[in-house]
C-alpha positions as CSV (number, residue, x, y, z in Angstrom):
1,M,-0.1,0.0,-0.2
2,L,2.8,2.3,0.9
3,K,4.0,2.0,-2.3
4,I,1.1,3.0,-4.3
5,A,0.3,6.0,-2.3
6,T,4.6,6.4,-3.5
7,V,3.8,5.9,-6.3
8,L,0.9,8.2,-6.9
9,F,2.3,11.0,-4.7
10,A,5.1,11.0,-7.5
11,A,3.1,11.1,-10.6
12,V,1.0,14.0,-9.1
13,S,4.0,15.9,-8.5
14,V,5.5,15.3,-12.4
15,A,1.7,16.2,-13.2
16,G,2.1,19.9,-11.6
17,L,5.5,20.3,-13.5
18,A,4.2,19.6,-16.8
19,R,1.6,22.3,-16.2
20,A,3.8,25.0,-14.5
21,A,5.1,28.1,-16.4
22,T,9.0,27.6,-17.8
23,I,10.8,31.3,-17.5
24,T,14.2,31.9,-19.2
25,N,16.2,34.9,-18.2
26,K,18.0,35.6,-21.9
27,D,19.7,39.1,-20.5
28,A,23.2,39.4,-19.2
29,D,22.2,40.5,-15.8
30,T,20.4,38.1,-13.3
31,A,16.2,38.9,-12.8
32,V,14.7,39.1,-10.4
33,L,11.1,38.5,-10.6
34,V,7.6,39.1,-8.1
35,V,5.6,36.2,-8.6
36,V,2.4,36.1,-6.6
37,E,-0.1,33.1,-6.5
38,G,-3.4,33.8,-4.6
39,E,-1.8,35.2,-1.0
40,S,1.7,34.8,-1.3
41,R,4.1,37.2,-2.7
42,M,8.0,35.8,-3.2
43,E,10.6,37.3,-5.1
44,L,12.2,35.5,-7.8
45,A,15.9,36.0,-8.4
46,I,16.7,33.9,-12.3
47,P,20.0,33.5,-13.1
48,A,21.8,35.2,-16.5
49,G,20.6,32.2,-19.1
50,S,18.8,29.7,-16.1
51,S,15.8,29.1,-16.3
52,E,12.9,28.1,-12.9
53,Q,9.2,26.6,-12.9
54,V,6.5,28.9,-11.5
55,C,3.3,29.2,-10.9
56,P,1.5,25.2,-11.6
57,S,-1.8,26.6,-10.5
58,G,-1.8,29.8,-12.3
59,C,-0.1,33.5,-11.3
60,F,1.0,36.6,-11.3
61,I,4.0,38.3,-12.6
62,T,5.7,41.3,-11.9
63,T,9.2,42.1,-14.5
64,P,12.0,43.6,-14.0
65,S,10.8,46.1,-16.4
66,G,7.4,47.1,-14.1
67,D,5.1,45.1,-16.6
68,R,2.5,42.9,-14.4
69,I,1.5,39.3,-16.7
70,G,-0.5,36.8,-15.9
71,L,0.2,33.5,-16.3
72,E,-1.8,30.1,-16.3
73,G,0.7,27.8,-16.4
74,G,2.2,26.1,-19.3
75,E,3.0,29.1,-20.5
76,T,6.8,29.7,-21.8
77,V,8.3,33.3,-21.3
78,E,11.5,34.1,-21.3
79,I,13.0,37.3,-20.3
80,V,15.1,39.9,-22.4
81,N,15.7,43.6,-22.1
82,G,13.2,43.2,-18.7
83,S,10.6,42.2,-20.2
84,A,8.8,39.5,-21.3
85,L,8.7,37.5,-24.1
86,I,5.6,34.9,-23.5
87,K,5.7,31.7,-26.2
């Protein structure tokens, strides 16, 4: 029974990441985004050339340029010149 519960938990965890938005920082400097998910607010620093997965159940992000964008999960976002490009 424990094995079945472990497998189910792993499957649900992977499914959640599949719906998460992927944000890639294409700039030369670290990009600091503000991520608001429900009542939770956090700052997320993404180093140059790195990617992070966020917002598996939707959120709003504020980019370094001040743009505020709503994400549902599953999007691919690139940070270029401090602004977000959604692909």
